[in-house]
C-alpha positions in Angstrom: 0.0 21.1 -1.1 3.4 21.5 -2.8 4.3 17.9 -2.0 0.9 16.7 -3.4 1.3 18.8 -6.5 4.8 17.5 -7.1 3.7 13.9 -6.7 0.8 14.6 -9.1 3.3 15.7 -11.7 5.3 12.6 -11.1 2.2 10.4 -11.7 1.8 12.0 -15.2 5.5 11.6 -15.9 5.3 7.9 -14.8 2.4 7.2 -17.0 4.0 8.9 -20.0 7.3 7.0 -19.4 5.5 3.6 -19.3 3.8 4.3 -22.7 7.0 5.8 -24.2 9.0 2.7 -23.3 6.4 0.0 -23.8 4.5 -1.1 -26.9 1.0 -2.6 -26.5 2.6 -6.1 -26.6 3.8 -8.6 -24.1 7.5 -9.4 -23.7 10.0 -11.0 -21.4 12.7 -8.9 -19.7 16.2 -10.1 -19.2 17.7 -9.6 -15.8 21.0 -10.4 -14.1 20.8 -11.5 -10.4 23.6 -10.0 -8.4 25.0 -11.8 -5.4 23.4 -10.4 -2.3 25.6 -8.2 -0.2 25.8 -7.5 3.5 25.6 -3.8 4.0 25.6 -1.7 7.2 25.1 -4.8 9.4 25.4 -4.7 13.1 28.4 -7.0 12.9 30.3 -5.1 10.1 33.3 -7.4 10.4 31.3 -10.4 9.3 32.8 -11.6 6.0 29.6 -13.4 4.8 28.4 -12.0 1.5 25.2 -14.2 1.4 26.3 -15.4 -2.0 24.7 -18.7 -1.2 21.3 -17.0 -1.7 21.9 -16.3 -5.4 21.2 -19.8 -6.8 17.9 -20.3 -5.0 16.9 -16.7 -5.8 17.5 -17.3 -9.5 15.0 -20.2 -9.5 12.4 -18.0 -7.8 13.0 -15.1 -10.3 12.5 -17.5 -13.2 9.1 -18.4 -11.9 7.9 -14.9 -12.8 6.6 -14.9 -16.5 7.7 -11.3 -17.0 11.4 -12.0 -16.7 14.2 -14.5 -17.5 17.6 -14.5 -15.8 20.8 -14.3 -17.8 24.4 -14.7 -16.8 25.5 -11.6 -18.7 26.9 -9.1 -16.1 26.4 -6.4 -18.7 22.7 -7.0 -18.8 20.7 -3.7 -18.6 18.5 -4.9 -15.8 20.0 -6.1 -12.5 18.4 -7.5 -9.4 20.0 -6.2 -6.2 19.7 -7.6 -2.8 20.9 -5.7 0.3 21.1 -7.6 3.6 20.9 -5.3 6.6 21.2 -5.6 10.4 22.4 -9.2 10.2 23.1 -10.9 13.6 23.3 -14.4 15.0 22.9 -15.6 18.6 21.9 -18.6 20.7 19.1 -18.9 23.2 17.0 -21.4 25.1 13.3 -21.4 24.1 11.2 -20.9 27.3 8.4 -23.0 25.7 10.1 -26.2 24.7 13.3 -25.7 26.7 15.5 -26.4 23.7 18.7 -24.7 22.7 18.6 -22.9 19.4 21.0 -21.2 17.0 19.2 -18.2 15.4 19.9 -15.8 12.6 18.0 -12.5 12.1 18.3 -10.0 9.3 16.5 -7.4 7.2 16.7 -7.3 3.4 15.6 -5.1 0.5 15.3 -6.0 -3.2 15.6 -3.6 -6.0 15.8 -3.6 -9.8 18.3 -1.2 -11.4 18.8 -0.1 -15.0 22.5 -0.1 -15.4 22.4 2.1 -18.6 20.7 5.0 -16.8 21.9 4.1 -13.3 18.2 4.4 -12.3 16.5 2.3 -9.6 13.4 1.1 -11.4 11.7 -0.4 -8.4 12.3 -1.3 -4.8 10.5 -3.6 -2.3 9.7 -2.8 1.3 12.2 -3.8 3.9 11.5 -7.3 5.0 12.4 -9.0 8.3 13.6 -12.7 8.3 14.7 -15.1 10.9 15.7 -18.7 11.0 16.5 -21.0 13.9 18.2 -24.4 14.0 18.8 -27.0 16.6 22.0 -28.1 14.8 24.3 -25.1 14.2 24.6 -21.5 12.9 25.7 -23.0 9.6 22.5 -25.0 9.3 20.4 -21.9 10.2 22.3 -19.9 7.6 21.8 -22.5 4.9 18.0 -22.6 5.6 17.9 -18.8 5.4 19.7 -18.8 2.0 17.1 -21.2 0.7 14.1 -19.5 2.0 14.8 -15.8 1.6 14.2 -13.6 -0.3 10.8 -15.1 -1.1 9.4 -15.3 -4.6 6.7 -12.9 -3.7 9.3 -10.3 -2.7 10.7 -10.4 -6.3 7.2 -10.3 -7.8 6.5 -7.1 -6.0 9.5 -5.3 -7.5 9.1 -6.9 -10.9 5.6 -5.5 -11.0 6.9 -2.0 -10.4 9.8 -2.3 -12.8 8.1 -4.1 -15.6 4.5 -2.8 -15.7 2.1 -4.8 -17.8 0.4 -2.9 -20.6 -2.7 -4.3 -22.3 -6.0 -3.4 -23.8 -9.6 -3.4 -22.6 -11.6 -5.8 -24.9 -15.1 -5.4 -23.4 -17.0 -3.6 -20.7 -20.3 -4.8 -19.3 -22.4 -2.1 -17.6 -23.4 -2.5 -13.9 -26.7 -4.4 -13.9 -28.1 -2.1 -11.2 -26.8 1.2 -12.7 -26.3 1.0 -16.4 -24.4 4.2 -16.7 -21.6 2.7 -14.6 -19.0 0.2 -15.7 -19.6 -3.2 -14.0 -17.1 -5.7 -15.4 -14.0 -4.8 -17.5 -12.4 -7.5 -19.6 -8.7 -7.1 -20.6 -6.3 -9.1 -22.8 -3.7 -9.8 -20.0 -3.7 -13.0 -18.0 -1.6 -15.1 -15.7 0.7 -16.0 -18.6 1.6 -12.4 -18.9 2.3 -12.0 -15.2 -1.1 -10.9 -13.8 -1.3 -11.7 -10.1 -3.7 -11.6 -7.2 -4.5 -8.1 -5.9 -3.5 -6.6 -9.2 -4.5 -3.0 -9.9 -4.7 -1.3 -13.3 -4.9 2.3 -14.4 -6.9 3.0 -17.5 -5.8 5.5 -20.3 -7.1 6.3 -23.7 -4.5 6.1 -26.5 -5.4 7.9 -29.7 -2.9 8.3 -32.5 0.0 8.2 -30.1 -1.5 10.7 -27.6 -2.2 9.4 -24.1 -5.0 10.8 -22.0 -4.9 11.4 -18.2 -5.9 8.4 -16.1 -9.7 7.9 -16.6 -10.3 5.0 -14.2 -8.8 2.5 -11.8 -9.5 -1.3 -11.9 -8.9 -4.1 -9.5 -8.5 -7.7 -10.5 -11.5 -9.9 -10.0 -10.4 -13.1 -11.7 -7.8 -14.2 -14.3 -7.1 -17.1 -16.6 -4.1 -17.7 -18.7 -4.7 -15.1 -21.4 -7.3 -12.7 -20.1 -8.7 -11.2 -16.9 -11.9 -9.7 -15.5 -11.6 -6.5 -13.4 -13.9 -4.4 -11.3 -13.7 -0.6 -11.7 -13.0 1.2 -8.4 -12.7 4.8 -9.7 -14.2 6.5 -12.7 -17.0 4.0 -13.3 -19.4 6.4 -15.0 -16.7 8.2 -17.0 -15.3 4.8 -18.2 -18.7 3.6 -19.3 -19.5 6.8 -21.1 -16.1 7.0 -22.9 -16.3 3.3 -23.9 -19.8 3.6 -25.4 -18.8 6.7 -27.4 -15.2 5.9 -28.4 -14.2 2.3 -28.2 -14.4 1.7 -31.9 -12.1 4.6 -32.7 -9.5 4.6 -29.9 -7.7 2.2 -27.7 -8.4 1.8 -24.0 -5.1 0.8 -22.4 -4.4 -0.6 -19.0 -1.2 -0.3 -17.0 -0.6 -2.5 -14.0 0.6 -1.7 -10.6 0.5 -3.6 -7.3 0.1 -0.6 -5.0 -3.5 0.6 -4.5 -2.1 4.1 -3.9 0.3 5.2 -6.7 1.8 7.9 -4.3 3.1 5.1 -2.0 4.9 3.6 -5.0 6.5 6.9 -5.9 7.6 7.7 -2.4 9.3 4.3 -2.1 11.1 4.8 -5.3 12.4 8.2 -4.2 14.0 7.1 -1.0 15.5 3.8 -2.0 18.7 5.3 -3.3 19.4 6.5 0.2 19.3 2.9 1.4 21.7 1.2 -1.0 24.0 4.1 -1.7 26.8 3.1 -3.9 26.9 -0.6 -2.9 26.4 -1.7 -6.5 
């Protein structure tokens, strides 16, 4: 119970922080991409820094509409990549009988605010492997081009740079008119809305932010707007909208995780993974 209560408090703090730091507008965030580092690998004497990953990673980061990369090392936001448990070996495939050079590693991405020394977001640990018929060098080159994947960055960018928008319209459920059916918001793919997007709904009135009143899941999105389906708070949302939408703002804040407690738990333990590497 104590843990649950503590996490509930953190949810409130998180929501308040998002609104305190974000106006109800769209913007692009500058970010500096650090060269990936090898940390706590099984072959700790390996001198590879995985720096060859940096250029392909910058291209993937720039595909995300929420951010743009800069070459200013003093940039407030930095993308960190930690390579763990890196190893390489050769083997003969029992299926095709061919001899392969293989590289295996685990990696984690995180975005850090250098002014506050705070880890804004972290991704899950991902496993990667590449094999080549030519050489270890060829396998390593393929690995640097392929990993981390663009989706890995999108995950942490979503956590670090939450989208904030407004509800523009709510249609009642055709079968149960007291429940919200379709919710229209002013955020689209140009703003960074992606598949499996979740939103929390808050009422903003003269600078005061309510507790979360509903949870939405993306149904479909175009360039500048989206349609969502409410998953929690359907009746409350419909009632509050009918009574108040002309006098207050109904704001939405994005998140990828269905369960916000999972997000908070990941954020809490990431500092133990990267230590003082950066």
